[in-house]
N, C-alpha and C positions, 0 to 999 in steps of 0.2 A: 504494500500500500504506500501511497505517497502522502506526505503531510500537506497541510493547507498552503504553506508558503511555497513549496515546490510546485504544487498545482497552479498557484497564481503565476509563478514564473513561466511555467509551461504554457498557460493560456495567453500570457502576454507575448511570448515568443511566437506562437502560431498566429496570433493576431497581427503582429508586426510583419511576419513573413507571408501572410495570407495563405497558409496551408491548413489542411484539415487535421483534426485530432480525433481519433477513434479510441475511446476509453472502454476497455473490457473490465466491467465490474462484476464478473461472474461469481467472485468469491466475497462479495460485499457483506453478506450476513455471516460469514464464517470467521470474521475477526473477533476475537474474544477479549483481548487485552491490548496494552499499548503496542504500537500506536493505534489510536482509535481510527476507524475507517472514515474517510472524508470523501464524499462524492464530488466529482467535478461539477455536478449540477448545483451543489451548494455554493461552490466557489464562484461560478459565473453569475450568481444572483447578486454578488457583492461587487462585481466588476463591470466596467464599460467595455464590452468586447463584441465582436461579430459572432453571435451564437449560431449562425448558419454553418460555421466551421467546426462545430463540436458535436460529436455523435457518441452516444452511450449504448453499449450492447450489454445484455444480461441474459441469463438462462436460469430456468428453475432447477436444472438437473444437479448442480453442485450444492447450493444452499439448502435445498429441500431434500437432499439425499435420494434423488430419483434418477439414478443413471439409466440411460435408455429412454427417458421421458424427454423427448426433443421439442421443448418449447423455448423459443428465443424471443427476445424483445429488442427492438431498435428504437431508441429515443433520440429524436433530432428535431431541431427547429427548421431544418432545411427540407422544404417540401419535395425537392428533387430526390433526395436520399430516401425519404419516407415512401415516395411513390415507387422507387426501384425495389424497395423491400416488400412492397405489396404484390409485386409480380411474381 
């Protein structure tokens, strides 16, 4: 996991360079102690950045202990990315 300051630096970098960031948060609920899990979704709420460049992916299989249960989630403000995921 990355701490809040590192995520802020990363978001600033991708925003300055105009490149996309795909965050795989598949183990988000599996963190039990320090460092506490911080989602990039929390960080961008505090920042002025281009949210169309940030995409979060998640799956139920790891955190819910359901290997073989293939349910994935793509969270993005970018309509083009979301529409591709729907196909």
